Each structure stands twice: as C-alpha cells, then as structure tokens.
All heavy atoms as TSV, in Angstrom:
chain	resi	resn	atom	element	x	y	z
A	1	MET	N	N	-5.864	-10.679	18.131
A	1	MET	CA	C	-5.863	-10.986	16.708
A	1	MET	C	C	-5.816	-9.678	15.914
A	1	MET	O	O	-6.450	-8.694	16.252
A	1	MET	CB	C	-7.103	-11.786	16.349
A	1	MET	CG	C	-7.115	-12.232	14.918
A	1	MET	SD	S	-8.378	-13.510	14.707
A	1	MET	CE	C	-8.198	-13.768	12.994
A	2	SER	N	N	-5.074	-9.686	14.848
A	2	SER	CA	C	-4.915	-8.499	14.016
A	2	SER	C	C	-6.172	-8.215	13.207
A	2	SER	O	O	-6.882	-9.127	12.791
A	2	SER	CB	C	-3.731	-8.704	13.058
A	2	SER	OG	O	-3.627	-7.614	12.181
A	3	LYS	N	N	-6.443	-6.940	12.992
A	3	LYS	CA	C	-7.580	-6.574	12.151
A	3	LYS	C	C	-7.225	-6.683	10.673
A	3	LYS	O	O	-8.086	-6.562	9.823
A	3	LYS	CB	C	-8.063	-5.164	12.493
A	3	LYS	CG	C	-7.000	-4.096	12.355
A	3	LYS	CD	C	-7.513	-2.761	12.832
A	3	LYS	CE	C	-6.375	-1.763	12.839
A	3	LYS	NZ	N	-6.780	-0.481	13.361
A	4	TRP	N	N	-5.944	-6.913	10.380
A	4	TRP	CA	C	-5.478	-7.046	9.001
A	4	TRP	C	C	-5.385	-8.520	8.632
A	4	TRP	O	O	-4.995	-9.340	9.441
A	4	TRP	CB	C	-4.095	-6.412	8.838
A	4	TRP	CG	C	-4.111	-4.941	9.046
A	4	TRP	CD1	C	-3.756	-4.270	10.176
A	4	TRP	CD2	C	-4.508	-3.945	8.108
A	4	TRP	NE1	N	-3.905	-2.928	9.990
A	4	TRP	CE2	C	-4.367	-2.697	8.730
A	4	TRP	CE3	C	-4.978	-3.997	6.798
A	4	TRP	CZ2	C	-4.676	-1.508	8.088
A	4	TRP	CZ3	C	-5.277	-2.808	6.159
A	4	TRP	CH2	C	-5.127	-1.579	6.801
A	5	LYS	N	N	-5.713	-8.833	7.388
A	5	LYS	CA	C	-5.562	-10.192	6.856
A	5	LYS	C	C	-4.554	-10.141	5.722
A	5	LYS	O	O	-4.440	-9.130	5.034
A	5	LYS	CB	C	-6.896	-10.718	6.340
A	5	LYS	CG	C	-7.929	-10.894	7.423
A	5	LYS	CD	C	-9.210	-11.439	6.865
A	5	LYS	CE	C	-10.237	-11.566	7.984
A	5	LYS	NZ	N	-11.526	-11.986	7.506
A	6	SER	N	N	-3.824	-11.212	5.510
A	6	SER	CA	C	-2.879	-11.265	4.395
A	6	SER	C	C	-3.607	-10.961	3.095
A	6	SER	O	O	-4.715	-11.461	2.864
A	6	SER	CB	C	-2.229	-12.641	4.307
A	6	SER	OG	O	-1.424	-12.859	5.442
A	7	THR	N	N	-2.986	-10.134	2.268
A	7	THR	CA	C	-3.624	-9.667	1.041
A	7	THR	C	C	-2.577	-9.576	-0.060
A	7	THR	O	O	-1.412	-9.282	0.210
A	7	THR	CB	C	-4.244	-8.266	1.261
A	7	THR	OG1	O	-5.076	-8.305	2.416
A	7	THR	CG2	C	-5.067	-7.822	0.080
A	8	LYS	N	N	-2.983	-9.824	-1.279
A	8	LYS	CA	C	-2.084	-9.695	-2.424
A	8	LYS	C	C	-1.700	-8.227	-2.622
A	8	LYS	O	O	-2.523	-7.329	-2.437
A	8	LYS	CB	C	-2.743	-10.209	-3.709
A	8	LYS	CG	C	-3.020	-11.691	-3.705
A	8	LYS	CD	C	-1.775	-12.455	-3.992
A	8	LYS	CE	C	-2.112	-13.941	-4.141
A	8	LYS	NZ	N	-0.932	-14.735	-4.282
A	9	ALA	N	N	-0.460	-7.999	-3.017
A	9	ALA	CA	C	0.046	-6.647	-3.219
A	9	ALA	C	C	-0.770	-5.895	-4.264
A	9	ALA	O	O	-0.982	-4.684	-4.137
A	9	ALA	CB	C	1.512	-6.701	-3.625
A	10	LYS	N	N	-1.240	-6.591	-5.271
A	10	LYS	CA	C	-2.040	-5.959	-6.324
A	10	LYS	C	C	-3.303	-5.326	-5.735
A	10	LYS	O	O	-3.685	-4.218	-6.115
A	10	LYS	CB	C	-2.397	-7.006	-7.378
A	10	LYS	CG	C	-3.111	-6.481	-8.583
A	10	LYS	CD	C	-3.319	-7.598	-9.605
A	10	LYS	CE	C	-3.916	-7.052	-10.881
A	10	LYS	NZ	N	-4.066	-8.094	-11.898
A	11	GLN	N	N	-3.936	-6.009	-4.782
A	11	GLN	CA	C	-5.149	-5.491	-4.143
A	11	GLN	C	C	-4.831	-4.307	-3.240
A	11	GLN	O	O	-5.600	-3.351	-3.159
A	11	GLN	CB	C	-5.832	-6.585	-3.331
A	11	GLN	CG	C	-6.418	-7.685	-4.183
A	11	GLN	CD	C	-6.973	-8.813	-3.346
A	11	GLN	OE1	O	-6.288	-9.330	-2.466
A	11	GLN	NE2	N	-8.213	-9.177	-3.607
A	12	VAL	N	N	-3.701	-4.371	-2.542
A	12	VAL	CA	C	-3.297	-3.274	-1.656
A	12	VAL	C	C	-3.011	-2.024	-2.479
A	12	VAL	O	O	-3.471	-0.926	-2.145
A	12	VAL	CB	C	-2.073	-3.663	-0.799
A	12	VAL	CG1	C	-1.597	-2.486	0.043
A	12	VAL	CG2	C	-2.395	-4.863	0.089
A	13	LEU	N	N	-2.280	-2.181	-3.576
A	13	LEU	CA	C	-1.976	-1.041	-4.440
A	13	LEU	C	C	-3.261	-0.443	-5.011
A	13	LEU	O	O	-3.427	0.786	-5.030
A	13	LEU	CB	C	-1.024	-1.442	-5.568
A	13	LEU	CG	C	-0.629	-0.321	-6.530
A	13	LEU	CD1	C	0.058	0.822	-5.790
A	13	LEU	CD2	C	0.257	-0.855	-7.633
A	14	ALA	N	N	-4.184	-1.276	-5.435
A	14	ALA	CA	C	-5.460	-0.789	-5.970
A	14	ALA	C	C	-6.213	0.017	-4.902
A	14	ALA	O	O	-6.798	1.063	-5.197
A	14	ALA	CB	C	-6.309	-1.950	-6.468
A	15	ALA	N	N	-6.190	-0.449	-3.662
A	15	ALA	CA	C	-6.861	0.261	-2.568
A	15	ALA	C	C	-6.188	1.607	-2.314
A	15	ALA	O	O	-6.862	2.615	-2.090
A	15	ALA	CB	C	-6.846	-0.589	-1.305
A	16	LEU	N	N	-4.858	1.638	-2.365
A	16	LEU	CA	C	-4.140	2.897	-2.169
A	16	LEU	C	C	-4.493	3.901	-3.267
A	16	LEU	O	O	-4.692	5.088	-2.987
A	16	LEU	CB	C	-2.626	2.658	-2.133
A	16	LEU	CG	C	-2.105	1.941	-0.886
A	16	LEU	CD1	C	-0.649	1.551	-1.069
A	16	LEU	CD2	C	-2.286	2.815	0.347
A	17	LEU	N	N	-4.590	3.421	-4.490
A	17	LEU	CA	C	-4.955	4.307	-5.602
A	17	LEU	C	C	-6.383	4.831	-5.432
A	17	LEU	O	O	-6.657	5.993	-5.737
A	17	LEU	CB	C	-4.783	3.585	-6.938
A	17	LEU	CG	C	-3.345	3.181	-7.293
A	17	LEU	CD1	C	-3.319	2.367	-8.576
A	17	LEU	CD2	C	-2.425	4.378	-7.391
A	18	ARG	N	N	-7.278	3.995	-4.913
A	18	ARG	CA	C	-8.666	4.412	-4.690
A	18	ARG	C	C	-8.772	5.504	-3.628
A	18	ARG	O	O	-9.649	6.358	-3.704
A	18	ARG	CB	C	-9.539	3.230	-4.265
A	18	ARG	CG	C	-10.047	2.393	-5.414
A	18	ARG	CD	C	-11.168	1.453	-4.965
A	18	ARG	NE	N	-10.822	0.596	-3.842
A	18	ARG	CZ	C	-10.201	-0.582	-3.922
A	18	ARG	NH1	N	-9.844	-1.050	-5.107
A	18	ARG	NH2	N	-9.942	-1.290	-2.855
A	19	ILE	N	N	-7.895	5.469	-2.611
A	19	ILE	CA	C	-7.991	6.469	-1.543
A	19	ILE	C	C	-7.177	7.725	-1.847
A	19	ILE	O	O	-7.038	8.589	-0.984
A	19	ILE	CB	C	-7.619	5.889	-0.158
A	19	ILE	CG1	C	-6.162	5.465	-0.092
A	19	ILE	CG2	C	-8.568	4.770	0.220
A	19	ILE	CD1	C	-5.680	5.131	1.327
A	20	GLY	N	N	-6.648	7.824	-3.064
A	20	GLY	CA	C	-6.036	9.078	-3.471
A	20	GLY	C	C	-4.546	9.071	-3.739
A	20	GLY	O	O	-3.980	10.098	-4.109
A	21	TRP	N	N	-3.877	7.955	-3.539
A	21	TRP	CA	C	-2.447	7.880	-3.838
A	21	TRP	C	C	-2.261	7.757	-5.340
A	21	TRP	O	O	-3.092	7.174	-6.028
A	21	TRP	CB	C	-1.811	6.684	-3.123
A	21	TRP	CG	C	-1.687	6.923	-1.645
A	21	TRP	CD1	C	-2.608	6.613	-0.693
A	21	TRP	CD2	C	-0.606	7.557	-0.971
A	21	TRP	NE1	N	-2.160	7.010	0.533
A	21	TRP	CE2	C	-0.931	7.588	0.400
A	21	TRP	CE3	C	0.609	8.096	-1.381
A	21	TRP	CZ2	C	-0.085	8.147	1.351
A	21	TRP	CZ3	C	1.444	8.645	-0.431
A	21	TRP	CH2	C	1.099	8.669	0.916
A	22	LYS	N	N	-1.157	8.301	-5.839
A	22	LYS	CA	C	-0.808	8.214	-7.264
A	22	LYS	C	C	0.627	7.721	-7.384
A	22	LYS	O	O	1.453	7.998	-6.519
A	22	LYS	CB	C	-0.923	9.583	-7.928
A	22	LYS	CG	C	-2.343	10.126	-7.989
A	22	LYS	CD	C	-2.363	11.459	-8.699
A	22	LYS	CE	C	-3.690	12.111	-8.840
A	22	LYS	NZ	N	-4.826	11.692	-8.175
A	23	VAL	N	N	0.915	6.991	-8.462
A	23	VAL	CA	C	2.280	6.526	-8.701
A	23	VAL	C	C	3.067	7.700	-9.269
A	23	VAL	O	O	2.748	8.219	-10.336
A	23	VAL	CB	C	2.309	5.324	-9.667
A	23	VAL	CG1	C	3.746	4.914	-9.956
A	23	VAL	CG2	C	1.522	4.155	-9.095
A	24	LYS	N	N	4.069	8.136	-8.525
A	24	LYS	CA	C	4.910	9.264	-8.939
A	24	LYS	C	C	5.967	8.791	-9.935
A	24	LYS	O	O	6.204	9.422	-10.949
A	24	LYS	CB	C	5.571	9.875	-7.708
A	24	LYS	CG	C	6.428	11.090	-7.978
A	24	LYS	CD	C	6.960	11.662	-6.679
A	24	LYS	CE	C	7.756	12.922	-6.911
A	24	LYS	NZ	N	8.244	13.459	-5.623
A	25	ARG	N	N	6.602	7.663	-9.596
A	25	ARG	CA	C	7.588	7.058	-10.496
A	25	ARG	C	C	7.759	5.598	-10.097
A	25	ARG	O	O	7.336	5.179	-9.037
A	25	ARG	CB	C	8.916	7.807	-10.447
A	25	ARG	CG	C	9.654	7.714	-9.148
A	25	ARG	CD	C	10.985	8.490	-9.206
A	25	ARG	NE	N	11.667	8.393	-7.948
A	25	ARG	CZ	C	11.477	9.191	-6.903
A	25	ARG	NH1	N	10.593	10.155	-6.976
A	25	ARG	NH2	N	12.159	9.024	-5.793
A	26	GLN	N	N	8.399	4.840	-10.999
A	26	GLN	CA	C	8.592	3.416	-10.748
A	26	GLN	C	C	9.946	2.991	-11.287
A	26	GLN	O	O	10.342	3.372	-12.381
A	26	GLN	CB	C	7.488	2.609	-11.422
A	26	GLN	CG	C	7.622	1.133	-11.217
A	26	GLN	CD	C	6.426	0.352	-11.751
A	26	GLN	OE1	O	5.395	0.929	-12.066
A	26	GLN	NE2	N	6.582	-0.951	-11.846
A	27	THR	N	N	10.644	2.182	-10.505
A	27	THR	CA	C	11.881	1.539	-10.938
A	27	THR	C	C	11.748	0.066	-10.602
A	27	THR	O	O	11.706	-0.296	-9.422
A	27	THR	CB	C	13.104	2.136	-10.210
A	27	THR	OG1	O	13.140	3.539	-10.437
A	27	THR	CG2	C	14.392	1.511	-10.720
A	28	GLY	N	N	11.617	-0.768	-11.619
A	28	GLY	CA	C	11.372	-2.190	-11.380
A	28	GLY	C	C	10.041	-2.362	-10.685
A	28	GLY	O	O	9.030	-1.816	-11.115
A	29	SER	N	N	10.048	-3.099	-9.567
A	29	SER	CA	C	8.798	-3.295	-8.828
A	29	SER	C	C	8.587	-2.217	-7.760
A	29	SER	O	O	7.545	-2.176	-7.124
A	29	SER	CB	C	8.801	-4.672	-8.157
A	29	SER	OG	O	9.836	-4.731	-7.204
A	30	HIS	N	N	9.565	-1.339	-7.566
A	30	HIS	CA	C	9.460	-0.292	-6.556
A	30	HIS	C	C	8.708	0.915	-7.111
A	30	HIS	O	O	9.172	1.575	-8.030
A	30	HIS	CB	C	10.850	0.146	-6.079
A	30	HIS	CG	C	11.534	-0.869	-5.242
A	30	HIS	ND1	N	12.011	-2.045	-5.753
A	30	HIS	CD2	C	11.813	-0.888	-3.928
A	30	HIS	CE1	C	12.567	-2.749	-4.783
A	30	HIS	NE2	N	12.454	-2.068	-3.659
A	31	LYS	N	N	7.547	1.170	-6.532
A	31	LYS	CA	C	6.744	2.323	-6.939
A	31	LYS	C	C	6.827	3.376	-5.840
A	31	LYS	O	O	6.664	3.055	-4.664
A	31	LYS	CB	C	5.285	1.909	-7.135
A	31	LYS	CG	C	5.076	0.927	-8.268
A	31	LYS	CD	C	3.649	0.403	-8.267
A	31	LYS	CE	C	3.394	-0.572	-9.377
A	31	LYS	NZ	N	4.043	-1.851	-9.213
A	32	VAL	N	N	7.086	4.617	-6.227
A	32	VAL	CA	C	7.041	5.720	-5.274
A	32	VAL	C	C	5.665	6.356	-5.423
A	32	VAL	O	O	5.280	6.792	-6.504
A	32	VAL	CB	C	8.162	6.752	-5.546
A	32	VAL	CG1	C	8.030	7.937	-4.609
A	32	VAL	CG2	C	9.529	6.096	-5.408
A	33	LEU	N	N	4.920	6.360	-4.312
A	33	LEU	CA	C	3.556	6.876	-4.317
A	33	LEU	C	C	3.532	8.251	-3.671
A	33	LEU	O	O	4.268	8.512	-2.719
A	33	LEU	CB	C	2.630	5.930	-3.556
A	33	LEU	CG	C	2.604	4.483	-4.019
A	33	LEU	CD1	C	1.709	3.653	-3.100
A	33	LEU	CD2	C	2.135	4.374	-5.456
A	34	GLU	N	N	2.661	9.123	-4.184
A	34	GLU	CA	C	2.516	10.456	-3.614
A	34	GLU	C	C	1.040	10.766	-3.387
A	34	GLU	O	O	0.165	10.257	-4.085
A	34	GLU	CB	C	3.137	11.518	-4.520
A	34	GLU	CG	C	2.455	11.693	-5.856
A	34	GLU	CD	C	3.091	12.769	-6.726
A	34	GLU	OE1	O	3.939	13.518	-6.234
A	34	GLU	OE2	O	2.715	12.835	-7.903
A	35	ARG	N	N	0.811	11.621	-2.385
A	35	ARG	CA	C	-0.553	12.080	-2.078
A	35	ARG	C	C	-0.410	13.415	-1.352
A	35	ARG	O	O	0.418	13.555	-0.451
A	35	ARG	CB	C	-1.260	11.060	-1.195
A	35	ARG	CG	C	-2.689	11.420	-0.861
A	35	ARG	CD	C	-3.344	10.337	-0.041
A	35	ARG	NE	N	-4.694	10.703	0.345
A	35	ARG	CZ	C	-5.417	10.061	1.232
A	35	ARG	NH1	N	-4.924	8.979	1.814
A	35	ARG	NH2	N	-6.624	10.458	1.535
A	36	THR	N	N	-1.220	14.351	-1.722
A	36	THR	CA	C	-1.178	15.665	-1.095
A	36	THR	C	C	-1.403	15.540	0.405
A	36	THR	O	O	-2.321	14.840	0.849
A	36	THR	CB	C	-2.266	16.579	-1.710
A	36	THR	OG1	O	-2.074	16.621	-3.116
A	36	THR	CG2	C	-2.192	17.978	-1.142
A	37	GLY	N	N	-0.547	16.198	1.172
A	37	GLY	CA	C	-0.673	16.172	2.630
A	37	GLY	C	C	0.050	15.024	3.302
A	37	GLY	O	O	0.059	14.930	4.525
A	38	TRP	N	N	0.655	14.144	2.534
A	38	TRP	CA	C	1.369	12.980	3.066
A	38	TRP	C	C	2.785	12.962	2.492
A	38	TRP	O	O	3.027	13.453	1.397
A	38	TRP	CB	C	0.672	11.677	2.664
A	38	TRP	CG	C	-0.669	11.483	3.277
A	38	TRP	CD1	C	-1.852	12.045	2.871
A	38	TRP	CD2	C	-0.987	10.669	4.395
A	38	TRP	NE1	N	-2.874	11.626	3.669
A	38	TRP	CE2	C	-2.372	10.772	4.611
A	38	TRP	CE3	C	-0.236	9.859	5.233
A	38	TRP	CZ2	C	-3.017	10.099	5.646
A	38	TRP	CZ3	C	-0.895	9.182	6.248
A	38	TRP	CH2	C	-2.262	9.312	6.444
A	39	ASP	N	N	3.711	12.350	3.234
A	39	ASP	CA	C	5.050	12.121	2.703
A	39	ASP	C	C	4.987	11.033	1.646
A	39	ASP	O	O	4.156	10.119	1.741
A	39	ASP	CB	C	6.013	11.670	3.817
A	39	ASP	CG	C	6.318	12.778	4.819
A	39	ASP	OD1	O	6.194	13.962	4.446
A	39	ASP	OD2	O	6.672	12.449	5.960
A	40	ASN	N	N	5.854	11.130	0.639
A	40	ASN	CA	C	5.937	10.066	-0.369
A	40	ASN	C	C	6.267	8.751	0.333
A	40	ASN	O	O	6.949	8.728	1.354
A	40	ASN	CB	C	7.016	10.371	-1.401
A	40	ASN	CG	C	6.633	11.510	-2.313
A	40	ASN	OD1	O	5.499	11.968	-2.322
A	40	ASN	ND2	N	7.581	11.977	-3.091
A	41	THR	N	N	5.792	7.665	-0.230
A	41	THR	CA	C	6.065	6.344	0.336
A	41	THR	C	C	6.445	5.386	-0.785
A	41	THR	O	O	5.986	5.529	-1.911
A	41	THR	CB	C	4.851	5.820	1.138
A	41	THR	OG1	O	5.232	4.651	1.848
A	41	THR	CG2	C	3.666	5.524	0.250
A	42	VAL	N	N	7.301	4.432	-0.476
A	42	VAL	CA	C	7.749	3.449	-1.456
A	42	VAL	C	C	6.928	2.182	-1.278
A	42	VAL	O	O	6.763	1.682	-0.162
A	42	VAL	CB	C	9.254	3.132	-1.284
A	42	VAL	CG1	C	9.687	2.047	-2.258
A	42	VAL	CG2	C	10.085	4.385	-1.485
A	43	PHE	N	N	6.419	1.659	-2.380
A	43	PHE	CA	C	5.661	0.403	-2.396
A	43	PHE	C	C	6.504	-0.603	-3.173
A	43	PHE	O	O	6.500	-0.590	-4.408
A	43	PHE	CB	C	4.293	0.633	-3.063
A	43	PHE	CG	C	3.345	-0.516	-2.907
A	43	PHE	CD1	C	2.630	-0.682	-1.742
A	43	PHE	CD2	C	3.162	-1.421	-3.938
A	43	PHE	CE1	C	1.743	-1.740	-1.594
A	43	PHE	CE2	C	2.285	-2.482	-3.802
A	43	PHE	CZ	C	1.572	-2.644	-2.626
A	44	PRO	N	N	7.279	-1.468	-2.479
A	44	PRO	CA	C	8.285	-2.306	-3.142
A	44	PRO	C	C	7.842	-3.712	-3.524
A	44	PRO	O	O	8.675	-4.588	-3.694
A	44	PRO	CB	C	9.383	-2.376	-2.079
A	44	PRO	CG	C	8.630	-2.399	-0.796
A	44	PRO	CD	C	7.430	-1.506	-1.034
A	45	PHE	N	N	6.553	-3.960	-3.666
A	45	PHE	CA	C	6.065	-5.324	-3.846
A	45	PHE	C	C	5.695	-5.634	-5.293
A	45	PHE	O	O	5.202	-4.775	-6.009
A	45	PHE	CB	C	4.834	-5.560	-2.963
A	45	PHE	CG	C	5.075	-5.251	-1.519
A	45	PHE	CD1	C	4.651	-4.054	-0.978
A	45	PHE	CD2	C	5.751	-6.146	-0.706
A	45	PHE	CE1	C	4.879	-3.748	0.352
A	45	PHE	CE2	C	5.981	-5.861	0.623
A	45	PHE	CZ	C	5.547	-4.660	1.160
A	46	HIS	N	N	5.899	-6.906	-5.690
A	46	HIS	CA	C	5.398	-7.389	-6.971
A	46	HIS	C	C	3.906	-7.667	-6.816
A	46	HIS	O	O	3.429	-7.950	-5.714
A	46	HIS	CB	C	6.109	-8.676	-7.384
A	46	HIS	CG	C	7.545	-8.481	-7.713
A	46	HIS	ND1	N	8.505	-9.402	-7.415
A	46	HIS	CD2	C	8.198	-7.463	-8.316
A	46	HIS	CE1	C	9.689	-8.976	-7.813
A	46	HIS	NE2	N	9.524	-7.788	-8.357
A	47	ASP	N	N	3.156	-7.623	-7.914
A	47	ASP	CA	C	1.700	-7.797	-7.861
A	47	ASP	C	C	1.270	-9.088	-7.161
A	47	ASP	O	O	0.289	-9.108	-6.440
A	47	ASP	CB	C	1.099	-7.770	-9.266
A	47	ASP	CG	C	1.059	-6.377	-9.851
A	47	ASP	OD1	O	1.258	-5.398	-9.098
A	47	ASP	OD2	O	0.821	-6.261	-11.066
A	48	GLY	N	N	1.986	-10.169	-7.369
A	48	GLY	CA	C	1.588	-11.460	-6.812
A	48	GLY	C	C	2.043	-11.706	-5.390
A	48	GLY	O	O	1.662	-12.702	-4.781
A	49	ASP	N	N	2.856	-10.801	-4.822
A	49	ASP	CA	C	3.343	-10.987	-3.454
A	49	ASP	C	C	2.193	-10.943	-2.458
A	49	ASP	O	O	1.251	-10.168	-2.607
A	49	ASP	CB	C	4.347	-9.897	-3.063
A	49	ASP	CG	C	5.693	-10.037	-3.758
A	49	ASP	OD1	O	5.916	-11.077	-4.406
A	49	ASP	OD2	O	6.511	-9.112	-3.648
A	50	GLU	N	N	2.305	-11.759	-1.435
A	50	GLU	CA	C	1.338	-11.766	-0.341
A	50	GLU	C	C	1.899	-10.864	0.762
A	50	GLU	O	O	3.028	-11.036	1.203
A	50	GLU	CB	C	1.162	-13.196	0.183
A	50	GLU	CG	C	0.037	-13.391	1.142
A	50	GLU	CD	C	-1.312	-13.523	0.470
A	50	GLU	OE1	O	-1.375	-13.825	-0.732
A	50	GLU	OE2	O	-2.315	-13.317	1.149
A	51	ILE	N	N	1.116	-9.883	1.183
A	51	ILE	CA	C	1.545	-8.968	2.239
A	51	ILE	C	C	0.830	-9.374	3.517
A	51	ILE	O	O	-0.395	-9.434	3.564
A	51	ILE	CB	C	1.227	-7.504	1.878
A	51	ILE	CG1	C	1.900	-7.130	0.556
A	51	ILE	CG2	C	1.681	-6.574	2.990
A	51	ILE	CD1	C	1.558	-5.748	0.058
A	52	GLY	N	N	1.617	-9.656	4.557
A	52	GLY	CA	C	1.063	-10.124	5.820
A	52	GLY	C	C	0.529	-9.001	6.690
A	52	GLY	O	O	0.705	-7.811	6.409
A	53	PRO	N	N	-0.124	-9.378	7.796
A	53	PRO	CA	C	-0.757	-8.408	8.684
A	53	PRO	C	C	0.202	-7.374	9.282
A	53	PRO	O	O	-0.142	-6.199	9.392
A	53	PRO	CB	C	-1.359	-9.265	9.798
A	53	PRO	CG	C	-1.474	-10.629	9.229
A	53	PRO	CD	C	-0.392	-10.748	8.204
A	54	VAL	N	N	1.400	-7.785	9.654
A	54	VAL	CA	C	2.356	-6.848	10.259
A	54	VAL	C	C	2.773	-5.788	9.243
A	54	VAL	O	O	2.775	-4.589	9.548
A	54	VAL	CB	C	3.595	-7.598	10.806
A	54	VAL	CG1	C	4.648	-6.628	11.281
A	54	VAL	CG2	C	3.183	-8.542	11.930
A	55	MET	N	N	3.080	-6.197	8.033
A	55	MET	CA	C	3.477	-5.244	7.002
A	55	MET	C	C	2.306	-4.349	6.608
A	55	MET	O	O	2.482	-3.151	6.383
A	55	MET	CB	C	4.035	-5.971	5.781
A	55	MET	CG	C	4.561	-5.047	4.700
A	55	MET	SD	S	5.837	-3.882	5.245
A	55	MET	CE	C	7.184	-4.974	5.573
A	56	LEU	N	N	1.109	-4.886	6.549
A	56	LEU	CA	C	-0.066	-4.070	6.236
A	56	LEU	C	C	-0.285	-3.005	7.301
A	56	LEU	O	O	-0.646	-1.868	6.992
A	56	LEU	CB	C	-1.315	-4.946	6.113
A	56	LEU	CG	C	-1.436	-5.723	4.810
A	56	LEU	CD1	C	-2.585	-6.722	4.897
A	56	LEU	CD2	C	-1.634	-4.789	3.643
A	57	SER	N	N	-0.032	-3.339	8.550
A	57	SER	CA	C	-0.159	-2.379	9.635
A	57	SER	C	C	0.848	-1.243	9.461
A	57	SER	O	O	0.516	-0.066	9.638
A	57	SER	CB	C	0.051	-3.075	10.976
A	57	SER	OG	O	-0.009	-2.153	12.028
A	58	LYS	N	N	2.067	-1.587	9.078
A	58	LYS	CA	C	3.099	-0.564	8.842
A	58	LYS	C	C	2.731	0.317	7.648
A	58	LYS	O	O	2.909	1.533	7.687
A	58	LYS	CB	C	4.460	-1.222	8.616
A	58	LYS	CG	C	5.018	-1.861	9.867
A	58	LYS	CD	C	6.338	-2.542	9.603
A	58	LYS	CE	C	6.837	-3.234	10.854
A	58	LYS	NZ	N	8.102	-3.920	10.643
A	59	ILE	N	N	2.218	-0.298	6.594
A	59	ILE	CA	C	1.792	0.458	5.411
A	59	ILE	C	C	0.671	1.421	5.792
A	59	ILE	O	O	0.649	2.574	5.368
A	59	ILE	CB	C	1.349	-0.493	4.277
A	59	ILE	CG1	C	2.557	-1.244	3.719
A	59	ILE	CG2	C	0.628	0.260	3.170
A	59	ILE	CD1	C	2.200	-2.386	2.771
A	60	SER	N	N	-0.250	0.959	6.627
A	60	SER	CA	C	-1.396	1.797	7.007
A	60	SER	C	C	-0.960	3.045	7.775
A	60	SER	O	O	-1.542	4.116	7.605
A	60	SER	CB	C	-2.400	0.998	7.831
A	60	SER	OG	O	-1.927	0.769	9.139
A	61	LYS	N	N	0.075	2.923	8.593
A	61	LYS	CA	C	0.555	4.072	9.369
A	61	LYS	C	C	1.130	5.162	8.484
A	61	LYS	O	O	1.006	6.341	8.773
A	61	LYS	CB	C	1.580	3.619	10.397
A	61	LYS	CG	C	0.955	2.830	11.526
A	61	LYS	CD	C	1.974	2.318	12.492
A	61	LYS	CE	C	1.289	1.441	13.538
A	61	LYS	NZ	N	2.237	0.687	14.331
A	62	SER	N	N	1.755	4.762	7.372
A	62	SER	CA	C	2.370	5.765	6.505
A	62	SER	C	C	1.462	6.219	5.364
A	62	SER	O	O	1.777	7.185	4.676
A	62	SER	CB	C	3.692	5.230	5.930
A	62	SER	OG	O	3.453	4.132	5.082
A	63	THR	N	N	0.318	5.544	5.168
A	63	THR	CA	C	-0.548	5.885	4.030
A	63	THR	C	C	-1.988	6.225	4.405
A	63	THR	O	O	-2.726	6.747	3.577
A	63	THR	CB	C	-0.597	4.731	3.017
A	63	THR	OG1	O	-1.186	3.589	3.632
A	63	THR	CG2	C	0.780	4.398	2.475
A	64	GLY	N	N	-2.412	5.867	5.606
A	64	GLY	CA	C	-3.802	6.097	5.984
A	64	GLY	C	C	-4.747	4.996	5.529
A	64	GLY	O	O	-5.952	5.130	5.642
A	65	LEU	N	N	-4.206	3.907	5.023
A	65	LEU	CA	C	-5.021	2.780	4.561
A	65	LEU	C	C	-5.728	2.134	5.755
A	65	LEU	O	O	-5.144	1.998	6.838
A	65	LEU	CB	C	-4.130	1.739	3.868
A	65	LEU	CG	C	-4.823	0.564	3.215
A	65	LEU	CD1	C	-5.608	1.032	1.985
A	65	LEU	CD2	C	-3.798	-0.484	2.794
A	66	LYS	N	N	-6.979	1.745	5.571
A	66	LYS	CA	C	-7.762	1.090	6.620
A	66	LYS	C	C	-8.206	-0.283	6.098
A	66	LYS	O	O	-8.359	-0.465	4.898
A	66	LYS	CB	C	-8.994	1.929	6.959
A	66	LYS	CG	C	-8.645	3.285	7.505
A	66	LYS	CD	C	-9.897	4.092	7.731
A	66	LYS	CE	C	-9.513	5.504	8.081
A	66	LYS	NZ	N	-10.405	6.492	7.563
A	67	PRO	N	N	-8.446	-1.238	7.008
A	67	PRO	CA	C	-8.873	-2.574	6.567
A	67	PRO	C	C	-10.098	-2.541	5.665
A	67	PRO	O	O	-10.208	-3.312	4.715
A	67	PRO	CB	C	-9.174	-3.310	7.877
A	67	PRO	CG	C	-8.338	-2.619	8.897
A	67	PRO	CD	C	-8.284	-1.181	8.471
A	68	GLU	N	N	-11.017	-1.610	5.934
A	68	GLU	CA	C	-12.238	-1.557	5.106
A	68	GLU	C	C	-11.957	-1.014	3.706
A	68	GLU	O	O	-12.789	-1.161	2.808
A	68	GLU	CB	C	-13.342	-0.745	5.791
A	68	GLU	CG	C	-12.966	0.651	6.181
A	68	GLU	CD	C	-12.386	0.766	7.607
A	68	GLU	OE1	O	-12.015	-0.237	8.213
A	68	GLU	OE2	O	-12.290	1.901	8.076
A	69	ASP	N	N	-10.789	-0.389	3.472
A	69	ASP	CA	C	-10.418	0.091	2.135
A	69	ASP	C	C	-10.076	-1.056	1.200
A	69	ASP	O	O	-10.134	-0.906	-0.014
A	69	ASP	CB	C	-9.236	1.068	2.201
A	69	ASP	CG	C	-9.574	2.350	2.932
A	69	ASP	OD1	O	-10.746	2.759	2.889
A	69	ASP	OD2	O	-8.661	2.928	3.542
A	70	LEU	N	N	-9.687	-2.189	1.780
A	70	LEU	CA	C	-9.332	-3.343	0.957
A	70	LEU	C	C	-10.602	-4.019	0.510
A	70	LEU	O	O	-10.812	-4.599	-0.406
A	70	LEU	CB	C	-8.462	-4.337	1.753
A	70	LEU	CG	C	-7.123	-3.777	2.212
A	70	LEU	CD1	C	-6.426	-4.793	3.107
A	70	LEU	CD2	C	-6.228	-3.451	1.034
C-alpha cells in the first residue's frame, strides 16, 4: 500500500510553499516553482484537481515533499 493518499492540488501546493518552494512564474494553471538547491519544477494542476498516490510520489522525488508535510 502506498504511503501517499489522494490529495487536492491546493493542499499539495500549500505544502510545497511551506517547505520552501516559491512560485517563480505562472502561465494559466502551470506554475513554475523554484527552491535553492533544487531544479525548477512545473506544477500543472488546478486547485480543485485530485492528485493520486502515483503522481504524489513523482512530485516528492523532484521536490522533497514527504507525506507528513501534507
């Protein structure tokens, strides 16, 4: 069983901002996030979108997000 649970994109973005990511720029729903020491990453979700466990796992690998951050 995955340690990740489906979560709204709005909550995931809020967690990323709490752990130090900042919105560098935005075009439509695509936000480019930046953080010192990490490569920029694109967050392409609308606030109401539900992000599943597999996608959350992929996001965590590129951002350092942990389940307890949510």
